[in-house]
py3Dmol code that shows the C-alpha trace and the ligand (Angstrom):
import py3Dmol

protein = """\
ATOM      1  CA  MET A   1       0.390 -52.580  25.214  1.00  0.00           C
ATOM      2  CA  LEU A   2      -3.267 -53.357  25.865  1.00  0.00           C
ATOM      3  CA  LYS A   3      -5.101 -55.092  23.111  1.00  0.00           C
ATOM      4  CA  GLY A   4      -7.177 -52.648  21.066  1.00  0.00           C
ATOM      5  CA  SER A   5      -5.422 -49.564  22.406  1.00  0.00           C
ATOM      6  CA  GLY A   6      -4.955 -48.070  18.948  1.00  0.00           C
ATOM      7  CA  VAL A   7      -1.468 -46.666  18.520  1.00  0.00           C
ATOM      8  CA  GLY A   8       0.340 -49.901  19.260  1.00  0.00           C
ATOM      9  CA  GLU A   9      -1.884 -51.811  16.885  1.00  0.00           C
ATOM     10  CA  ASN A  10      -1.303 -49.261  14.146  1.00  0.00           C
ATOM     11  CA  MET A  11       2.447 -49.413  14.605  1.00  0.00           C
ATOM     12  CA  GLU A  12       2.373 -53.180  14.535  1.00  0.00           C
ATOM     13  CA  ALA A  13       0.285 -53.120  11.369  1.00  0.00           C
ATOM     14  CA  LYS A  14       2.727 -50.710   9.763  1.00  0.00           C
ATOM     15  CA  GLN A  15       5.709 -52.830  10.701  1.00  0.00           C
ATOM     16  CA  LYS A  16       4.047 -55.653   8.830  1.00  0.00           C
ATOM     17  CA  SER A  17       3.198 -53.380   5.908  1.00  0.00           C
ATOM     18  CA  SER A  18       5.318 -53.838   2.847  1.00  0.00           C
ATOM     19  CA  PHE A  19       4.599 -50.270   1.681  1.00  0.00           C
ATOM     20  CA  THR A  20       7.654 -48.046   1.770  1.00  0.00           C
ATOM     21  CA  VAL A  21       7.803 -44.402   2.851  1.00  0.00           C
ATOM     22  CA  GLU A  22       8.101 -43.471  -0.824  1.00  0.00           C
ATOM     23  CA  GLN A  23       4.937 -45.409  -1.642  1.00  0.00           C
ATOM     24  CA  PHE A  24       3.075 -43.741   1.218  1.00  0.00           C
ATOM     25  CA  ARG A  25       4.245 -40.390  -0.147  1.00  0.00           C
ATOM     26  CA  GLN A  26       2.940 -41.305  -3.595  1.00  0.00           C
ATOM     27  CA  PHE A  27      -0.465 -42.312  -2.195  1.00  0.00           C
ATOM     28  CA  TYR A  28      -0.553 -39.090  -0.165  1.00  0.00           C
ATOM     29  CA  ALA A  29       0.126 -37.021  -3.289  1.00  0.00           C
ATOM     30  CA  GLU A  30      -2.610 -38.853  -5.174  1.00  0.00           C
ATOM     31  CA  GLU A  31      -5.027 -38.215  -2.303  1.00  0.00           C
ATOM     32  CA  ILE A  32      -4.143 -34.527  -2.498  1.00  0.00           C
ATOM     33  CA  ARG A  33      -4.940 -34.631  -6.224  1.00  0.00           C
ATOM     34  CA  ALA A  34      -8.311 -36.264  -5.561  1.00  0.00           C
ATOM     35  CA  LEU A  35      -9.298 -33.894  -2.752  1.00  0.00           C
ATOM     36  CA  THR A  36      -8.034 -30.604  -4.185  1.00  0.00           C
ATOM     37  CA  GLY A  37      -7.808 -30.920  -7.961  1.00  0.00           C
ATOM     38  CA  ALA A  38      -4.134 -29.961  -7.773  1.00  0.00           C
ATOM     39  CA  SER A  39      -2.190 -29.823 -11.036  1.00  0.00           C
ATOM     40  CA  ASP A  40      -0.009 -32.699 -12.203  1.00  0.00           C
ATOM     41  CA  GLU A  41       3.098 -30.598 -11.462  1.00  0.00           C
ATOM     42  CA  LEU A  42       1.979 -29.877  -7.915  1.00  0.00           C
ATOM     43  CA  VAL A  43       1.004 -33.487  -7.230  1.00  0.00           C
ATOM     44  CA  ALA A  44       4.414 -34.610  -8.485  1.00  0.00           C
ATOM     45  CA  ALA A  45       6.059 -32.087  -6.162  1.00  0.00           C
ATOM     46  CA  PHE A  46       4.181 -33.443  -3.137  1.00  0.00           C
ATOM     47  CA  ALA A  47       5.273 -36.932  -4.189  1.00  0.00           C
ATOM     48  CA  ARG A  48       8.937 -35.867  -4.273  1.00  0.00           C
ATOM     49  CA  VAL A  49       9.444 -33.792  -1.112  1.00  0.00           C
ATOM     50  CA  PRO A  50      10.164 -35.798   2.070  1.00  0.00           C
ATOM     51  CA  ARG A  51       7.992 -34.075   4.691  1.00  0.00           C
ATOM     52  CA  GLU A  52       9.914 -35.652   7.576  1.00  0.00           C
ATOM     53  CA  ARG A  53      13.115 -33.817   6.606  1.00  0.00           C
ATOM     54  CA  PHE A  54      11.457 -30.499   7.445  1.00  0.00           C
ATOM     55  CA  LEU A  55      10.117 -31.485  10.853  1.00  0.00           C
ATOM     56  CA  GLY A  56      13.143 -32.441  12.952  1.00  0.00           C
ATOM     57  CA  THR A  57      13.653 -35.808  14.539  1.00  0.00           C
ATOM     58  CA  ALA A  58      10.972 -38.227  15.734  1.00  0.00           C
ATOM     59  CA  PRO A  59       8.736 -38.366  17.632  1.00  0.00           C
ATOM     60  CA  TRP A  60       6.580 -36.043  15.606  1.00  0.00           C
ATOM     61  CA  TYR A  61       3.309 -34.734  17.033  1.00  0.00           C
ATOM     62  CA  VAL A  62       0.372 -34.822  14.650  1.00  0.00           C
ATOM     63  CA  ALA A  63      -3.152 -33.394  14.916  1.00  0.00           C
ATOM     64  CA  PRO A  64      -6.002 -34.384  12.633  1.00  0.00           C
ATOM     65  CA  THR A  65      -7.577 -31.099  11.516  1.00  0.00           C
ATOM     66  CA  ALA A  66      -6.796 -27.436  10.974  1.00  0.00           C
ATOM     67  CA  SER A  67      -8.869 -26.115  13.855  1.00  0.00           C
ATOM     68  CA  LEU A  68      -7.900 -23.716  16.591  1.00  0.00           C
ATOM     69  CA  PHE A  69      -9.898 -25.931  18.909  1.00  0.00           C
ATOM     70  CA  THR A  70      -7.796 -28.991  18.161  1.00  0.00           C
ATOM     71  CA  THR A  71      -4.989 -29.132  20.661  1.00  0.00           C
ATOM     72  CA  ALA A  72      -4.675 -32.884  21.094  1.00  0.00           C
ATOM     73  CA  TYR A  73      -1.530 -34.064  19.378  1.00  0.00           C
ATOM     74  CA  ARG A  74      -0.617 -37.690  18.892  1.00  0.00           C
ATOM     75  CA  PRO A  75       3.050 -38.717  18.928  1.00  0.00           C
ATOM     76  CA  VAL A  76       4.242 -40.794  15.989  1.00  0.00           C
ATOM     77  CA  GLN A  77       7.595 -42.396  15.235  1.00  0.00           C
ATOM     78  CA  ASP A  78       7.079 -43.685  11.729  1.00  0.00           C
ATOM     79  CA  PRO A  79       7.566 -41.168   8.870  1.00  0.00           C
ATOM     80  CA  ARG A  80       4.749 -42.931   7.039  1.00  0.00           C
ATOM     81  CA  ASP A  81       2.377 -41.393   9.624  1.00  0.00           C
ATOM     82  CA  LEU A  82       3.222 -37.942   8.246  1.00  0.00           C
ATOM     83  CA  TYR A  83       1.772 -38.760   4.829  1.00  0.00           C
ATOM     84  CA  HIS A  84      -1.824 -38.029   5.707  1.00  0.00           C
ATOM     85  CA  ASP A  85      -3.875 -34.836   5.798  1.00  0.00           C
ATOM     86  CA  VAL A  86      -2.605 -33.941   9.259  1.00  0.00           C
ATOM     87  CA  LEU A  87      -1.024 -30.998  11.007  1.00  0.00           C
ATOM     88  CA  VAL A  88       2.428 -31.617  12.444  1.00  0.00           C
ATOM     89  CA  ALA A  89       3.595 -29.545  15.403  1.00  0.00           C
ATOM     90  CA  ILE A  90       6.452 -27.136  14.903  1.00  0.00           C
ATOM     91  CA  LYS A  91       5.930 -25.533  18.327  1.00  0.00           C
ATOM     92  CA  ARG A  92       3.353 -27.449  20.342  1.00  0.00           C
ATOM     93  CA  ALA A  93       2.940 -24.891  23.132  1.00  0.00           C
ATOM     94  CA  GLN A  94       1.920 -22.217  20.630  1.00  0.00           C
ATOM     95  CA  PHE A  95      -0.077 -24.620  18.432  1.00  0.00           C
ATOM     96  CA  LEU A  96       2.206 -23.587  15.581  1.00  0.00           C
ATOM     97  CA  ASN A  97       2.075 -26.310  12.958  1.00  0.00           C
ATOM     98  CA  ASN A  98       3.228 -27.480   9.605  1.00  0.00           C
ATOM     99  CA  GLY A  99      -0.106 -26.899   7.881  1.00  0.00           C
ATOM    100  CA  GLN A 100      -2.798 -29.199   6.574  1.00  0.00           C
ATOM    101  CA  PRO A 101      -1.524 -30.501   3.219  1.00  0.00           C
ATOM    102  CA  THR A 102      -4.850 -30.377   1.362  1.00  0.00           C
ATOM    103  CA  LEU A 103      -5.413 -26.788   2.476  1.00  0.00           C
ATOM    104  CA  LEU A 104      -1.950 -25.664   1.405  1.00  0.00           C
ATOM    105  CA  ALA A 105      -2.318 -27.610  -1.837  1.00  0.00           C
ATOM    106  CA  ARG A 106      -5.485 -25.656  -2.654  1.00  0.00           C
ATOM    107  CA  LEU A 107      -3.759 -22.359  -1.906  1.00  0.00           C
ATOM    108  CA  ILE A 108      -0.613 -23.229  -3.882  1.00  0.00           C
ATOM    109  CA  ASN A 109      -2.664 -24.605  -6.767  1.00  0.00           C
ATOM    110  CA  ALA A 110      -4.449 -21.248  -6.988  1.00  0.00           C
ATOM    111  CA  LEU A 111      -1.067 -19.623  -7.756  1.00  0.00           C
ATOM    112  CA  ASP A 112      -0.843 -21.362 -11.184  1.00  0.00           C
ATOM    113  CA  LEU A 113       2.834 -22.171 -10.708  1.00  0.00           C
ATOM    114  CA  HIS A 114       4.947 -23.573 -13.526  1.00  0.00           C
ATOM    115  CA  PRO A 115       8.682 -23.948 -14.157  1.00  0.00           C
ATOM    116  CA  GLY A 116      10.415 -20.572 -14.319  1.00  0.00           C
ATOM    117  CA  LYS A 117       7.940 -18.692 -12.108  1.00  0.00           C
ATOM    118  CA  ARG A 118       9.186 -16.309  -9.433  1.00  0.00           C
ATOM    119  CA  VAL A 119       7.501 -16.768  -6.054  1.00  0.00           C
ATOM    120  CA  LEU A 120       7.426 -14.959  -2.716  1.00  0.00           C
ATOM    121  CA  HIS A 121       6.472 -17.109   0.284  1.00  0.00           C
ATOM    122  CA  VAL A 122       5.662 -15.015   3.355  1.00  0.00           C
ATOM    123  CA  GLY A 123       5.767 -17.073   6.559  1.00  0.00           C
ATOM    124  CA  CYS A 124       7.657 -20.148   5.396  1.00  0.00           C
ATOM    125  CA  GLY A 125       7.896 -21.918   8.780  1.00  0.00           C
ATOM    126  CA  THR A 126      10.508 -24.668   8.460  1.00  0.00           C
ATOM    127  CA  GLY A 127      10.216 -24.711   4.691  1.00  0.00           C
ATOM    128  CA  TYR A 128       8.200 -27.785   3.679  1.00  0.00           C
ATOM    129  CA  PHE A 129       5.688 -25.994   1.474  1.00  0.00           C
ATOM    130  CA  THR A 130       8.471 -23.728   0.158  1.00  0.00           C
ATOM    131  CA  ALA A 131      10.179 -26.893  -1.047  1.00  0.00           C
ATOM    132  CA  VAL A 132       6.974 -28.086  -2.686  1.00  0.00           C
ATOM    133  CA  MET A 133       6.729 -24.803  -4.607  1.00  0.00           C
ATOM    134  CA  ALA A 134      10.447 -24.938  -5.481  1.00  0.00           C
ATOM    135  CA  GLU A 135       9.880 -28.393  -6.989  1.00  0.00           C
ATOM    136  CA  VAL A 136       7.212 -26.891  -9.249  1.00  0.00           C
ATOM    137  CA  VAL A 137       9.092 -23.773 -10.401  1.00  0.00           C
ATOM    138  CA  ARG A 138      12.361 -25.729 -10.754  1.00  0.00           C
ATOM    139  CA  ALA A 139      15.838 -24.235 -11.005  1.00  0.00           C
ATOM    140  CA  SER A 140      14.687 -21.884 -13.771  1.00  0.00           C
ATOM    141  CA  GLY A 141      12.347 -20.192 -11.294  1.00  0.00           C
ATOM    142  CA  SER A 142      12.880 -18.867  -7.791  1.00  0.00           C
ATOM    143  CA  VAL A 143      11.275 -18.808  -4.365  1.00  0.00           C
ATOM    144  CA  LEU A 144      12.064 -16.062  -1.873  1.00  0.00           C
ATOM    145  CA  ALA A 145      10.946 -17.336   1.532  1.00  0.00           C
ATOM    146  CA  VAL A 146      10.680 -15.065   4.556  1.00  0.00           C
ATOM    147  CA  GLU A 147       9.975 -16.014   8.150  1.00  0.00           C
ATOM    148  CA  ILE A 148       9.488 -13.697  11.107  1.00  0.00           C
ATOM    149  CA  GLU A 149      10.699 -16.143  13.785  1.00  0.00           C
ATOM    150  CA  ARG A 150      14.468 -16.434  13.805  1.00  0.00           C
ATOM    151  CA  ASP A 151      14.740 -20.082  14.868  1.00  0.00           C
ATOM    152  CA  LEU A 152      12.276 -21.170  12.195  1.00  0.00           C
ATOM    153  CA  ALA A 153      14.066 -19.130   9.535  1.00  0.00           C
ATOM    154  CA  THR A 154      17.349 -20.780  10.526  1.00  0.00           C
ATOM    155  CA  LYS A 155      15.808 -24.234  10.242  1.00  0.00           C
ATOM    156  CA  ALA A 156      14.171 -23.381   6.926  1.00  0.00           C
ATOM    157  CA  ALA A 157      17.473 -22.140   5.499  1.00  0.00           C
ATOM    158  CA  ALA A 158      19.153 -25.409   6.500  1.00  0.00           C
ATOM    159  CA  ASN A 159      16.283 -27.573   5.281  1.00  0.00           C
ATOM    160  CA  LEU A 160      16.174 -25.790   1.922  1.00  0.00           C
ATOM    161  CA  SER A 161      19.938 -25.517   1.369  1.00  0.00           C
ATOM    162  CA  THR A 162      19.879 -28.033  -1.470  1.00  0.00           C
ATOM    163  CA  TYR A 163      17.473 -25.921  -3.520  1.00  0.00           C
ATOM    164  CA  VAL A 164      19.514 -23.477  -5.592  1.00  0.00           C
ATOM    165  CA  CYS A 165      16.380 -21.558  -6.543  1.00  0.00           C
ATOM    166  CA  VAL A 166      15.370 -20.828  -2.922  1.00  0.00           C
ATOM    167  CA  LYS A 167      16.516 -17.949  -0.735  1.00  0.00           C
ATOM    168  CA  VAL A 168      15.429 -17.709   2.923  1.00  0.00           C
ATOM    169  CA  LEU A 169      15.429 -14.447   4.866  1.00  0.00           C
ATOM    170  CA  HIS A 170      14.707 -13.877   8.532  1.00  0.00           C
ATOM    171  CA  LEU A 171      12.380 -10.888   8.498  1.00  0.00           C
ATOM    172  CA  ASP A 172       8.800  -9.738   8.712  1.00  0.00           C
ATOM    173  CA  GLY A 173       7.195  -9.833   5.262  1.00  0.00           C
ATOM    174  CA  ALA A 174       5.999  -6.301   5.968  1.00  0.00           C
ATOM    175  CA  ASP A 175       9.625  -5.146   5.861  1.00  0.00           C
ATOM    176  CA  LEU A 176      10.106  -6.137   2.229  1.00  0.00           C
ATOM    177  CA  VAL A 177      10.346  -3.353  -0.311  1.00  0.00           C
ATOM    178  CA  ALA A 178       9.471  -3.228  -3.989  1.00  0.00           C
ATOM    179  CA  GLY A 179      11.880  -2.541  -6.796  1.00  0.00           C
ATOM    180  CA  ARG A 180      15.072  -3.956  -8.158  1.00  0.00           C
ATOM    181  CA  LYS A 181      16.876  -3.814  -4.818  1.00  0.00           C
ATOM    182  CA  GLY A 182      13.984  -5.461  -3.066  1.00  0.00           C
ATOM    183  CA  LEU A 183      11.502  -8.000  -4.315  1.00  0.00           C
ATOM    184  CA  GLY A 184      12.002  -7.516  -8.030  1.00  0.00           C
ATOM    185  CA  GLN A 185       9.216  -8.835 -10.249  1.00  0.00           C
ATOM    186  CA  LEU A 186       7.037 -11.667  -8.968  1.00  0.00           C
ATOM    187  CA  ASP A 187       4.634 -14.109 -10.575  1.00  0.00           C
ATOM    188  CA  ALA A 188       3.135 -15.419  -7.344  1.00  0.00           C
ATOM    189  CA  VAL A 189       2.865 -14.557  -3.665  1.00  0.00           C
ATOM    190  CA  LEU A 190       1.725 -16.998  -0.982  1.00  0.00           C
ATOM    191  CA  VAL A 191       1.032 -15.397   2.383  1.00  0.00           C
ATOM    192  CA  ASN A 192       1.006 -17.824   5.305  1.00  0.00           C
ATOM    193  CA  ALA A 193      -0.375 -15.448   7.935  1.00  0.00           C
ATOM    194  CA  SER A 194      -3.660 -13.659   8.413  1.00  0.00           C
ATOM    195  CA  VAL A 195      -3.515  -9.940   7.602  1.00  0.00           C
ATOM    196  CA  THR A 196      -6.012  -7.132   7.133  1.00  0.00           C
ATOM    197  CA  HIS A 197      -4.231  -5.909   4.009  1.00  0.00           C
ATOM    198  CA  PRO A 198      -1.205  -6.848   1.912  1.00  0.00           C
ATOM    199  CA  HIS A 199       1.976  -4.833   2.033  1.00  0.00           C
ATOM    200  CA  PRO A 200       1.896  -2.431  -0.952  1.00  0.00           C
ATOM    201  CA  ALA A 201       5.230  -3.854  -2.156  1.00  0.00           C
ATOM    202  CA  TRP A 202       3.701  -7.301  -2.626  1.00  0.00           C
ATOM    203  CA  LEU A 203       1.076  -5.973  -5.025  1.00  0.00           C
ATOM    204  CA  GLN A 204       3.461  -3.570  -6.735  1.00  0.00           C
ATOM    205  CA  SER A 205       5.872  -6.431  -7.432  1.00  0.00           C
ATOM    206  CA  LEU A 206       3.303  -8.676  -9.120  1.00  0.00           C
ATOM    207  CA  ASN A 207       3.734  -9.087 -12.862  1.00  0.00           C
ATOM    208  CA  PRO A 208       0.644  -8.783 -15.096  1.00  0.00           C
ATOM    209  CA  GLY A 209      -1.195 -12.068 -14.670  1.00  0.00           C
ATOM    210  CA  GLY A 210       0.602 -12.645 -11.383  1.00  0.00           C
ATOM    211  CA  VAL A 211      -1.368 -14.124  -8.503  1.00  0.00           C
ATOM    212  CA  MET A 212      -1.374 -13.567  -4.754  1.00  0.00           C
ATOM    213  CA  VAL A 213      -3.110 -15.806  -2.217  1.00  0.00           C
ATOM    214  CA  LEU A 214      -3.916 -13.682   0.795  1.00  0.00           C
ATOM    215  CA  PRO A 215      -5.650 -14.738   4.040  1.00  0.00           C
ATOM    216  CA  LEU A 216      -7.719 -11.725   5.096  1.00  0.00           C
ATOM    217  CA  ALA A 217      -8.237 -11.618   8.855  1.00  0.00           C
ATOM    218  CA  VAL A 218     -11.891 -11.738   9.886  1.00  0.00           C
ATOM    219  CA  ALA A 219     -11.621 -12.449  13.636  1.00  0.00           C
ATOM    220  CA  ARG A 220     -11.762  -9.578  16.105  1.00  0.00           C
ATOM    221  CA  ASN A 221      -9.738 -11.527  18.668  1.00  0.00           C
ATOM    222  CA  PRO A 222      -6.039 -10.945  17.894  1.00  0.00           C
ATOM    223  CA  SER A 223      -5.135 -14.389  19.199  1.00  0.00           C
ATOM    224  CA  ALA A 224      -7.467 -16.079  16.706  1.00  0.00           C
ATOM    225  CA  GLY A 225      -6.118 -16.222  13.179  1.00  0.00           C
ATOM    226  CA  ASP A 226      -9.425 -16.955  11.461  1.00  0.00           C
ATOM    227  CA  ALA A 227      -9.286 -15.709   7.921  1.00  0.00           C
ATOM    228  CA  ILE A 228     -10.818 -15.938   4.493  1.00  0.00           C
ATOM    229  CA  ALA A 229      -8.256 -16.694   1.823  1.00  0.00           C
ATOM    230  CA  ILE A 230      -8.698 -14.709  -1.357  1.00  0.00           C
ATOM    231  CA  ARG A 231      -7.042 -15.084  -4.756  1.00  0.00           C
ATOM    232  CA  ILE A 232      -5.850 -11.804  -6.259  1.00  0.00           C
ATOM    233  CA  GLU A 233      -4.778 -11.635  -9.911  1.00  0.00           C
ATOM    234  CA  ARG A 234      -3.160  -8.591 -11.432  1.00  0.00           C
ATOM    235  CA  GLN A 235      -4.930  -7.488 -14.606  1.00  0.00           C
ATOM    236  CA  GLY A 236      -3.147  -4.444 -16.018  1.00  0.00           C
ATOM    237  CA  ASN A 237      -2.949  -2.025 -13.125  1.00  0.00           C
ATOM    238  CA  GLN A 238      -5.973  -3.482 -11.365  1.00  0.00           C
ATOM    239  CA  PHE A 239      -6.499  -6.547  -9.227  1.00  0.00           C
ATOM    240  CA  ALA A 240      -9.300  -9.063  -9.706  1.00  0.00           C
ATOM    241  CA  ALA A 241     -10.150 -11.051  -6.580  1.00  0.00           C
ATOM    242  CA  GLN A 242     -12.251 -14.016  -5.524  1.00  0.00           C
ATOM    243  CA  PRO A 243     -12.766 -15.950  -2.281  1.00  0.00           C
ATOM    244  CA  LEU A 244     -11.030 -19.326  -1.942  1.00  0.00           C
ATOM    245  CA  CYS A 245     -11.714 -20.829   1.489  1.00  0.00           C
ATOM    246  CA  LEU A 246     -11.836 -20.263   5.227  1.00  0.00           C
ATOM    247  CA  LEU A 247      -8.849 -21.150   7.363  1.00  0.00           C
ATOM    248  CA  SER A 248      -7.150 -20.535  10.706  1.00  0.00           C
ATOM    249  CA  LEU A 249      -3.522 -19.537  10.872  1.00  0.00           C
ATOM    250  CA  TYR A 250      -0.907 -17.379  12.546  1.00  0.00           C
ATOM    251  CA  ALA A 251      -1.934 -13.707  12.718  1.00  0.00           C
ATOM    252  CA  SER A 252       0.591 -11.194  11.411  1.00  0.00           C
ATOM    253  CA  PRO A 253       1.595  -8.750  14.157  1.00  0.00           C
ATOM    254  CA  SER A 254       2.302  -5.935  11.737  1.00  0.00           C
ATOM    255  CA  LEU A 255      -0.138  -6.033   8.820  1.00  0.00           C
ATOM    256  CA  ARG A 256      -3.135  -5.336  11.003  1.00  0.00           C
ATOM    257  CA  ASP A 257      -5.299  -2.247  10.688  1.00  0.00           C
ATOM    258  CA  GLU A 258      -8.039  -2.153  13.332  1.00  0.00           C
ATOM    259  CA  ALA A 259     -10.485  -0.095  11.251  1.00  0.00           C
ATOM    260  CA  LEU A 260     -10.136  -2.510   8.336  1.00  0.00           C
ATOM    261  CA  LEU A 261     -10.444  -5.487  10.668  1.00  0.00           C
ATOM    262  CA  GLU A 262     -13.746  -4.169  11.988  1.00  0.00           C
ATOM    263  CA  GLN A 263     -15.094  -3.938   8.439  1.00  0.00           C
ATOM    264  CA  LEU A 264     -13.723  -7.342   7.427  1.00  0.00           C
ATOM    265  CA  ASN A 265     -15.289  -8.913  10.497  1.00  0.00           C
ATOM    266  CA  ARG A 266     -18.626  -7.322   9.674  1.00  0.00           C
ATOM    267  CA  GLY A 267     -18.340  -8.509   6.076  1.00  0.00           C
ATOM    268  CA  PHE A 268     -17.617 -12.002   7.296  1.00  0.00           C
ATOM    269  CA  MET A 269     -20.518 -12.072   9.768  1.00  0.00           C
ATOM    270  CA  THR A 270     -22.971 -10.846   7.098  1.00  0.00           C
ATOM    271  CA  HIS A 271     -21.360 -12.966   4.333  1.00  0.00           C
ATOM    272  CA  SER A 272     -20.999  -9.830   2.172  1.00  0.00           C
ATOM    273  CA  ILE A 273     -17.240 -10.461   1.991  1.00  0.00           C
ATOM    274  CA  LEU A 274     -18.029 -13.387  -0.309  1.00  0.00           C
ATOM    275  CA  ARG A 275     -19.103 -10.861  -2.952  1.00  0.00           C
ATOM    276  CA  ILE A 276     -15.513  -9.701  -3.415  1.00  0.00           C
ATOM    277  CA  LYS A 277     -14.610  -9.129  -7.070  1.00  0.00           C
ATOM    278  CA  SER A 278     -11.518  -6.962  -6.779  1.00  0.00           C
ATOM    279  CA  VAL A 279      -9.114  -5.283  -4.443  1.00  0.00           C
ATOM    280  CA  ARG A 280      -8.484  -1.613  -5.114  1.00  0.00           C
ATOM    281  CA  VAL A 281      -5.407   0.434  -4.394  1.00  0.00           C
ATOM    282  CA  ASP A 282      -6.494   3.502  -6.383  1.00  0.00           C
ATOM    283  CA  GLU A 283      -7.664   6.592  -4.557  1.00  0.00           C
ATOM    284  CA  HIS A 284     -11.455   6.722  -4.385  1.00  0.00           C
ATOM    285  CA  GLU A 285     -14.243   7.771  -2.075  1.00  0.00           C
ATOM    286  CA  GLN A 286     -15.844   5.002  -0.015  1.00  0.00           C
ATOM    287  CA  ASP A 287     -19.212   3.960  -1.440  1.00  0.00           C
ATOM    288  CA  ASP A 288     -21.641   1.031  -1.441  1.00  0.00           C
ATOM    289  CA  SER A 289     -19.297  -1.076  -3.575  1.00  0.00           C
ATOM    290  CA  CYS A 290     -16.638  -1.044  -0.847  1.00  0.00           C
ATOM    291  CA  LEU A 291     -16.860  -4.130   1.375  1.00  0.00           C
ATOM    292  CA  ALA A 292     -13.907  -3.024   3.516  1.00  0.00           C
ATOM    293  CA  HIS A 293     -12.293   0.305   2.703  1.00  0.00           C
ATOM    294  CA  SER A 294      -9.140   2.142   3.677  1.00  0.00           C
ATOM    295  CA  ALA A 295      -7.125   4.768   1.845  1.00  0.00           C
ATOM    296  CA  GLY A 296      -4.483   2.296   0.689  1.00  0.00           C
ATOM    297  CA  PHE A 297      -6.464  -0.911   0.274  1.00  0.00           C
ATOM    298  CA  CYS A 298     -10.096  -1.652  -0.462  1.00  0.00           C
ATOM    299  CA  VAL A 299     -11.994  -4.930  -0.777  1.00  0.00           C
ATOM    300  CA  SER A 300     -14.556  -4.222  -3.468  1.00  0.00           C
ATOM    301  CA  LYS A 301     -17.513  -5.916  -5.084  1.00  0.00           C
ATOM    302  CA  LEU A 302     -16.778  -4.088  -8.359  1.00  0.00           C
ATOM    303  CA  PRO A 303     -15.252  -6.296 -11.058  1.00  0.00           C
ATOM    304  CA  VAL A 304     -12.092  -4.798 -12.523  1.00  0.00           C
ATOM    305  CA  GLY A 305     -13.883  -3.851 -15.756  1.00  0.00           C
ATOM    306  CA  ALA A 306     -16.242  -1.623 -13.794  1.00  0.00           C
ATOM    307  CA  ILE A 307     -13.553   0.272 -11.916  1.00  0.00           C
ATOM    308  CA  ASP A 308     -12.713   3.699 -13.264  1.00  0.00           C
ATOM    309  CA  GLU A 309     -10.578   3.252 -16.368  1.00  0.00           C
ATOM    310  CA  HIS A 310      -8.235   5.865 -15.049  1.00  0.00           C
ATOM    311  CA  ALA A 311      -7.699   4.179 -11.723  1.00  0.00           C
ATOM    312  CA  GLN A 312      -4.025   3.623 -11.410  1.00  0.00           C
ATOM    313  CA  MET A 313      -2.057   1.172  -9.385  1.00  0.00           C
ATOM    314  CA  ALA A 314      -0.861   2.513  -6.070  1.00  0.00           C
ATOM    315  CA  SER A 315       2.378   4.347  -6.370  1.00  0.00           C
ATOM    316  CA  THR A 316       4.649   4.984  -3.451  1.00  0.00           C
ATOM    317  CA  GLN A 317       2.606   8.120  -2.827  1.00  0.00           C
ATOM    318  CA  VAL A 318      -0.468   6.107  -1.892  1.00  0.00           C
ATOM    319  CA  PRO A 319      -0.390   5.746   1.876  1.00  0.00           C
ATOM    320  CA  HIS A 320      -0.157   2.381   3.498  1.00  0.00           C
ATOM    321  CA  PRO A 321      -3.050   1.962   5.989  1.00  0.00           C
ATOM    322  CA  GLN A 322      -0.639   1.994   8.917  1.00  0.00           C
ATOM    323  CA  GLN A 323       1.281   4.973   7.540  1.00  0.00           C
ATOM    324  CA  ARG A 324      -2.038   6.752   7.193  1.00  0.00           C
ATOM    325  CA  ALA A 325      -2.827   5.995  10.812  1.00  0.00           C
ATOM    326  CA  ALA A 326       0.575   7.265  11.876  1.00  0.00           C
ATOM    327  CA  GLN A 327       0.134  10.466   9.874  1.00  0.00           C
ATOM    328  CA  SER A 328      -3.327  11.136  11.289  1.00  0.00           C
ATOM    329  CA  PRO A 329      -3.281  11.252  15.083  1.00  0.00           C
ATOM    330  CA  SER A 330      -7.043  11.719  15.146  1.00  0.00           C
ATOM    331  CA  GLN A 331      -7.622   8.210  13.657  1.00  0.00           C
TER     332      GLN A 331
END
"""
ligand_1 = """\
1
ZN
Zn -13.337 1.508 -1.311
"""
view = py3Dmol.view(width=600, height=400)
view.addModel(protein, "pdb")
view.setStyle({"model": 0}, {"cartoon": {"style": "trace"}})
view.addModel(ligand_1, "xyz")
view.setStyle({"model": 1}, {"stick": {}})
view.zoomTo()
view.show()
């Protein structure tokens, strides 16, 4: 190895380091606390879950930032190299990664998880962040994790087999249904894919006070998963919403309505999307308060207190945007 060539020096330094993997993991969790303001429970969860167990055998391929333009991975052999704010490849050719820990920490922290909470994780990958959430909700809570890619779902199920509160299903999150035979009641939903709208069942299943973190797609290009993550909180039968952050991630193939996407993209380009105060599922005519409007889902700048008192939560009669499209050949 040439002197000053980087990787070799780092490995040599680490071999001399007396810090254990567990200590690296503790420092990593504390860094997440400092950078995201994560709760004590969430920081403790990051300090407990061994990231390497969810990522197969070494070498692992890491990338420094969550950018679609970052395709240069660096191979690492030492699990201590995984305890930084880095992406880790799950499928290098598709740039499918175990996400940036500080980003996911911000999204999970927005869910206000505590022991006993019931969580839906849509797009669980190989299960690392599912495990982090399971550590927070404990055995008295539950995490239902779904993954659209069969091989990833299989790995996630194996990786999470020691968590009695976790169930992994291989399916598209859009195929979930509400009600006792489906999702049941939920306190939190984390969606790990960009979508133009949530599945109605996800909102219907939220308990009062329940929270969903939803990445709304804003990129016209289907191959780009650029999105703005919003936090949705159920208040009675209405849904308060606020913007959280921008991110890039896998684009859902099914929860994508082209007319909504056009409006979301326009809202993103003009920054009007940042004025979001609620999402509406009640029937109403499109007006100036609608930032992106469809019959089944509307991104609105009206706070929930200003929405018609009689607006009711979407029932099964309210059409899903894609159902509406299917029922109306002219659209
Ligand atoms: Zn509207």
